[in-house]
Structures are given as C-alpha cells and as structure tokens.
C-alpha positions in Angstrom: -20.5 3.7 29.2 -22.4 6.7 28.1 -25.7 7.8 29.5 -27.1 6.5 26.4 -25.5 3.1 27.1 -26.4 3.0 30.9 -30.3 3.4 29.6 -29.9 1.0 27.1 -27.9 -1.6 29.2 -25.7 -2.4 26.2 -23.9 -0.4 23.6 -26.4 0.9 20.8 -25.6 -0.1 17.5 -25.5 3.9 16.2 -22.9 4.5 18.8 -21.0 1.1 17.8 -20.7 2.2 14.1 -19.9 5.9 15.0 -16.8 4.7 16.8 -15.1 3.1 13.8 -11.9 4.8 13.2 -12.8 5.6 9.7 -15.8 7.7 11.0 -14.8 8.9 14.5 -11.4 10.1 13.5 -12.7 12.2 11.0 -15.8 13.6 12.7 -13.7 14.4 15.7 -11.1 16.2 13.5 -13.9 18.1 11.8 -15.6 18.9 15.1 -12.3 20.2 16.6 -11.8 22.4 13.5 -14.9 23.7 13.7 -14.5 24.6 17.3 -11.0 26.1 16.6 -12.3 28.3 13.7 -15.5 29.2 15.4 -17.1 30.2 12.1 -20.5 32.4 11.6 -22.1 29.3 10.0 -20.5 26.0 11.9 -22.8 23.7 9.9 -21.4 24.9 6.6 -18.2 24.9 7.7 -18.6 21.4 9.3 -20.1 19.9 5.6 -17.3 21.5 3.8 -14.6 20.1 5.9 -16.1 16.8 5.5 -16.6 17.3 1.5 -13.1 18.5 1.6 -11.9 15.3 3.4 -13.7 13.3 0.7 -11.7 15.1 -2.0 -8.5 14.7 -0.2 -8.9 11.1 0.2 -9.9 10.5 -3.7 -6.7 12.4 -4.3 -4.4 10.4 -2.1 -6.0 7.2 -3.6 -5.2 8.4 -7.0 -1.6 9.0 -6.3 -1.4 5.6 -4.4 -2.6 4.0 -7.7 0.3 6.2 -9.8 2.6 5.0 -7.4 1.8 1.5 -8.0 1.8 1.9 -11.4 5.1 3.5 -11.7 6.5 1.0 -9.2 5.3 -1.6 -11.5 6.7 -0.5 -14.5 10.0 0.2 -12.7 9.9 -3.4 -11.7 9.3 -4.3 -15.0 12.2 -2.4 -16.8 14.6 -3.8 -14.2 13.7 -7.4 -15.3 14.0 -6.5 -19.0 17.5 -5.0 -18.1 18.6 -7.7 -16.3 17.5 -10.1 -18.7 19.4 -8.2 -21.4 22.5 -7.9 -19.5 22.2 -11.6 -19.1 21.8 -12.3 -22.6 24.9 -9.8 -23.6 26.8 -11.8 -20.9 26.1 -15.2 -22.8 26.9 -13.6 -26.2 30.2 -12.1 -25.2 30.9 -15.6 -23.2 29.9 -17.6 -26.7 32.3 -15.4 -28.7 35.4 -15.8 -26.3 34.6 -19.4 -26.6 34.6 -19.3 -30.1 37.8 -17.3 -30.1 39.6 -19.3 -27.8 38.8 -22.5 -29.7 40.1 -20.8 -32.9 43.2 -19.9 -31.0 
C-alpha cells in the first residue's frame, strides 16, 4: 500500500484507474525511456513518446484489420475453389456414368 492509500485507508479511485494494464504499462515504459534518454526537455520527450505510442497502436489496429480482411478473402476463395472442384468431380462422374451406359 502506498502512503496515499495509508492516509485514505483505501485505494484511491485515481490510483486504481492508473493501475490498469493499458495505462500503467504505457506510462511506466514512457517514464523508463525518458529516464534512459535523459533528454533536455523531459516533458516534451514524454509527450512525444505517448503520441508515438498512440500512432503505433493505430497502425497496428489498421494492420490487424487488413490481415483479417485478407484472411476472410482467402477463406472465401478456398471455399469457392472447393465448391468448383466438387462440381467438376460431379461432372466427370456424370460423364463416366453416361459412357458406362453406352458401353
């Protein structure tokens, strides 16, 4: 428990909110990078890091959407190919049946 939690006697809602994985992991990584880089303007560096993270997340989501679209197209294509093959096999079987009856 932190000092703030000790003072309040419970977990503060702000702390609970910031401890969410989506937030705490990004903030801790941004702080770590800021510390490692030791930039002249740490606030600007931190802000740019967070903005870059947002942009990278958007790009990753777009790539995931494209991947899902390609997978759906491939699945549909495979289904069409299988149906076409099945239809061709039926036609061949029908031709063989007709030829067998003629013979």
